[in-house]
PyMOL commands that place a pseudoatom at each C-alpha (Angstrom):
pseudoatom trace, name=CA, resn=MET, resi=1, chain=A, elem=C, hetatm=0, pos=[104.866, 107.560, -29.226]
pseudoatom trace, name=CA, resn=LEU, resi=2, chain=A, elem=C, hetatm=0, pos=[107.482, 107.257, -26.510]
pseudoatom trace, name=CA, resn=GLU, resi=3, chain=A, elem=C, hetatm=0, pos=[107.004, 103.487, -26.422]
pseudoatom trace, name=CA, resn=LEU, resi=4, chain=A, elem=C, hetatm=0, pos=[107.556, 103.282, -30.193]
pseudoatom trace, name=CA, resn=ALA, resi=5, chain=A, elem=C, hetatm=0, pos=[110.759, 105.332, -29.887]
pseudoatom trace, name=CA, resn=LYS, resi=6, chain=A, elem=C, hetatm=0, pos=[112.043, 103.067, -27.097]
pseudoatom trace, name=CA, resn=GLU, resi=7, chain=A, elem=C, hetatm=0, pos=[111.259, 99.942, -29.101]
pseudoatom trace, name=CA, resn=THR, resi=8, chain=A, elem=C, hetatm=0, pos=[112.926, 101.330, -32.224]
pseudoatom trace, name=CA, resn=LEU, resi=9, chain=A, elem=C, hetatm=0, pos=[116.021, 102.368, -30.294]
pseudoatom trace, name=CA, resn=GLY, resi=10, chain=A, elem=C, hetatm=0, pos=[116.204, 98.932, -28.670]
pseudoatom trace, name=CA, resn=GLU, resi=11, chain=A, elem=C, hetatm=0, pos=[116.030, 97.210, -32.056]
pseudoatom trace, name=CA, resn=LEU, resi=12, chain=A, elem=C, hetatm=0, pos=[118.701, 99.543, -33.421]
pseudoatom trace, name=CA, resn=VAL, resi=13, chain=A, elem=C, hetatm=0, pos=[121.035, 98.768, -30.510]
pseudoatom trace, name=CA, resn=TRP, resi=14, chain=A, elem=C, hetatm=0, pos=[120.570, 95.013, -31.004]
pseudoatom trace, name=CA, resn=GLY, resi=15, chain=A, elem=C, hetatm=0, pos=[121.241, 95.414, -34.742]
pseudoatom trace, name=CA, resn=VAL, resi=16, chain=A, elem=C, hetatm=0, pos=[124.477, 97.310, -34.137]
pseudoatom trace, name=CA, resn=LEU, resi=17, chain=A, elem=C, hetatm=0, pos=[125.537, 94.748, -31.541]
pseudoatom trace, name=CA, resn=ALA, resi=18, chain=A, elem=C, hetatm=0, pos=[124.872, 91.922, -33.999]
pseudoatom trace, name=CA, resn=ILE, resi=19, chain=A, elem=C, hetatm=0, pos=[127.032, 93.622, -36.633]
pseudoatom trace, name=CA, resn=VAL, resi=20, chain=A, elem=C, hetatm=0, pos=[129.857, 94.151, -34.132]
pseudoatom trace, name=CA, resn=VAL, resi=21, chain=A, elem=C, hetatm=0, pos=[129.739, 90.510, -33.020]
pseudoatom trace, name=CA, resn=PHE, resi=22, chain=A, elem=C, hetatm=0, pos=[129.691, 89.302, -36.644]
pseudoatom trace, name=CA, resn=VAL, resi=23, chain=A, elem=C, hetatm=0, pos=[132.692, 91.468, -37.532]
pseudoatom trace, name=CA, resn=TRP, resi=24, chain=A, elem=C, hetatm=0, pos=[134.487, 90.255, -34.399]
pseudoatom trace, name=CA, resn=TRP, resi=25, chain=A, elem=C, hetatm=0, pos=[133.956, 86.562, -35.211]
pseudoatom trace, name=CA, resn=ILE, resi=26, chain=A, elem=C, hetatm=0, pos=[134.931, 86.935, -38.876]
pseudoatom trace, name=CA, resn=GLY, resi=27, chain=A, elem=C, hetatm=0, pos=[137.649, 89.530, -38.272]
pseudoatom trace, name=CA, resn=GLY, resi=28, chain=A, elem=C, hetatm=0, pos=[139.813, 87.590, -35.817]
pseudoatom trace, name=CA, resn=PRO, resi=29, chain=A, elem=C, hetatm=0, pos=[140.522, 84.587, -38.021]
pseudoatom trace, name=CA, resn=GLY, resi=30, chain=A, elem=C, hetatm=0, pos=[140.477, 86.792, -41.120]
pseudoatom trace, name=CA, resn=VAL, resi=31, chain=A, elem=C, hetatm=0, pos=[143.226, 89.081, -39.838]
pseudoatom trace, name=CA, resn=THR, resi=32, chain=A, elem=C, hetatm=0, pos=[145.165, 86.028, -38.689]
pseudoatom trace, name=CA, resn=ALA, resi=33, chain=A, elem=C, hetatm=0, pos=[144.993, 84.555, -42.186]
pseudoatom trace, name=CA, resn=ILE, resi=34, chain=A, elem=C, hetatm=0, pos=[146.144, 87.817, -43.763]
pseudoatom trace, name=CA, resn=VAL, resi=35, chain=A, elem=C, hetatm=0, pos=[149.095, 88.141, -41.365]
pseudoatom trace, name=CA, resn=TRP, resi=36, chain=A, elem=C, hetatm=0, pos=[149.958, 84.446, -41.784]
pseudoatom trace, name=CA, resn=SER, resi=37, chain=A, elem=C, hetatm=0, pos=[149.980, 84.737, -45.574]
pseudoatom trace, name=CA, resn=GLY, resi=38, chain=A, elem=C, hetatm=0, pos=[152.220, 87.780, -45.205]
pseudoatom trace, name=CA, resn=GLY, resi=39, chain=A, elem=C, hetatm=0, pos=[154.864, 85.498, -43.742]
pseudoatom trace, name=CA, resn=ASP, resi=40, chain=A, elem=C, hetatm=0, pos=[154.847, 86.548, -40.086]
pseudoatom trace, name=CA, resn=LYS, resi=41, chain=A, elem=C, hetatm=0, pos=[153.597, 83.318, -38.548]
pseudoatom trace, name=CA, resn=ARG, resi=42, chain=A, elem=C, hetatm=0, pos=[154.578, 84.212, -34.985]
pseudoatom trace, name=CA, resn=LEU, resi=43, chain=A, elem=C, hetatm=0, pos=[152.601, 87.468, -35.062]
pseudoatom trace, name=CA, resn=ALA, resi=44, chain=A, elem=C, hetatm=0, pos=[149.619, 85.636, -36.586]
pseudoatom trace, name=CA, resn=VAL, resi=45, chain=A, elem=C, hetatm=0, pos=[149.591, 83.073, -33.772]
pseudoatom trace, name=CA, resn=GLN, resi=46, chain=A, elem=C, hetatm=0, pos=[149.966, 85.813, -31.149]
pseudoatom trace, name=CA, resn=PHE, resi=47, chain=A, elem=C, hetatm=0, pos=[147.067, 87.744, -32.655]
pseudoatom trace, name=CA, resn=LEU, resi=48, chain=A, elem=C, hetatm=0, pos=[144.884, 84.644, -32.772]
pseudoatom trace, name=CA, resn=ALA, resi=49, chain=A, elem=C, hetatm=0, pos=[145.740, 83.838, -29.144]
pseudoatom trace, name=CA, resn=ALA, resi=50, chain=A, elem=C, hetatm=0, pos=[144.845, 87.388, -28.064]
pseudoatom trace, name=CA, resn=TRP, resi=51, chain=A, elem=C, hetatm=0, pos=[141.591, 87.239, -30.062]
pseudoatom trace, name=CA, resn=ALA, resi=52, chain=A, elem=C, hetatm=0, pos=[140.672, 83.892, -28.486]
pseudoatom trace, name=CA, resn=SER, resi=53, chain=A, elem=C, hetatm=0, pos=[141.509, 85.165, -24.989]
pseudoatom trace, name=CA, resn=VAL, resi=54, chain=A, elem=C, hetatm=0, pos=[139.347, 88.275, -25.342]
pseudoatom trace, name=CA, resn=THR, resi=55, chain=A, elem=C, hetatm=0, pos=[136.512, 86.183, -26.773]
pseudoatom trace, name=CA, resn=THR, resi=56, chain=A, elem=C, hetatm=0, pos=[136.728, 83.721, -23.894]
pseudoatom trace, name=CA, resn=LEU, resi=57, chain=A, elem=C, hetatm=0, pos=[136.782, 86.498, -21.305]
pseudoatom trace, name=CA, resn=TYR, resi=58, chain=A, elem=C, hetatm=0, pos=[133.779, 88.172, -22.919]
pseudoatom trace, name=CA, resn=LEU, resi=59, chain=A, elem=C, hetatm=0, pos=[131.731, 84.978, -23.096]
pseudoatom trace, name=CA, resn=THR, resi=60, chain=A, elem=C, hetatm=0, pos=[132.589, 84.000, -19.524]
pseudoatom trace, name=CA, resn=THR, resi=61, chain=A, elem=C, hetatm=0, pos=[131.796, 87.469, -18.194]
pseudoatom trace, name=CA, resn=SER, resi=62, chain=A, elem=C, hetatm=0, pos=[128.491, 87.689, -20.041]
pseudoatom trace, name=CA, resn=TRP, resi=63, chain=A, elem=C, hetatm=0, pos=[127.505, 84.233, -18.765]
pseudoatom trace, name=CA, resn=LEU, resi=64, chain=A, elem=C, hetatm=0, pos=[128.337, 85.225, -15.174]
pseudoatom trace, name=CA, resn=ILE, resi=65, chain=A, elem=C, hetatm=0, pos=[126.382, 88.462, -15.486]
pseudoatom trace, name=CA, resn=ARG, resi=66, chain=A, elem=C, hetatm=0, pos=[123.326, 86.646, -16.853]
pseudoatom trace, name=CA, resn=ARG, resi=67, chain=A, elem=C, hetatm=0, pos=[123.578, 84.068, -14.075]
pseudoatom trace, name=CA, resn=ALA, resi=68, chain=A, elem=C, hetatm=0, pos=[123.862, 86.794, -11.421]
pseudoatom trace, name=CA, resn=ARG, resi=69, chain=A, elem=C, hetatm=0, pos=[120.801, 88.622, -12.804]
pseudoatom trace, name=CA, resn=ARG, resi=70, chain=A, elem=C, hetatm=0, pos=[118.704, 85.450, -12.643]
pseudoatom trace, name=CA, resn=ALA, resi=71, chain=A, elem=C, hetatm=0, pos=[119.678, 84.752, -9.052]
for i in range(1, 71): cmd.bond("trace and resi %d" % i, "trace and resi %d" % (i + 1))
show_as sticks, trace
zoom trace
């Protein structure tokens, strides 16, 4: 029973993480498009740059962590 609960919780965590990642990937360019169409092009570019920077930092960090765990 405990094993089933652990497996279910693990699947739930991965599902929530997948939703967060999907919203992140769609949300960054989506918000940029909304701001851009609103007329504030400078703010849109700044937001997109910040979104890209955070994404790059996350991907680099996760890659380094995976590499360190394998070593």
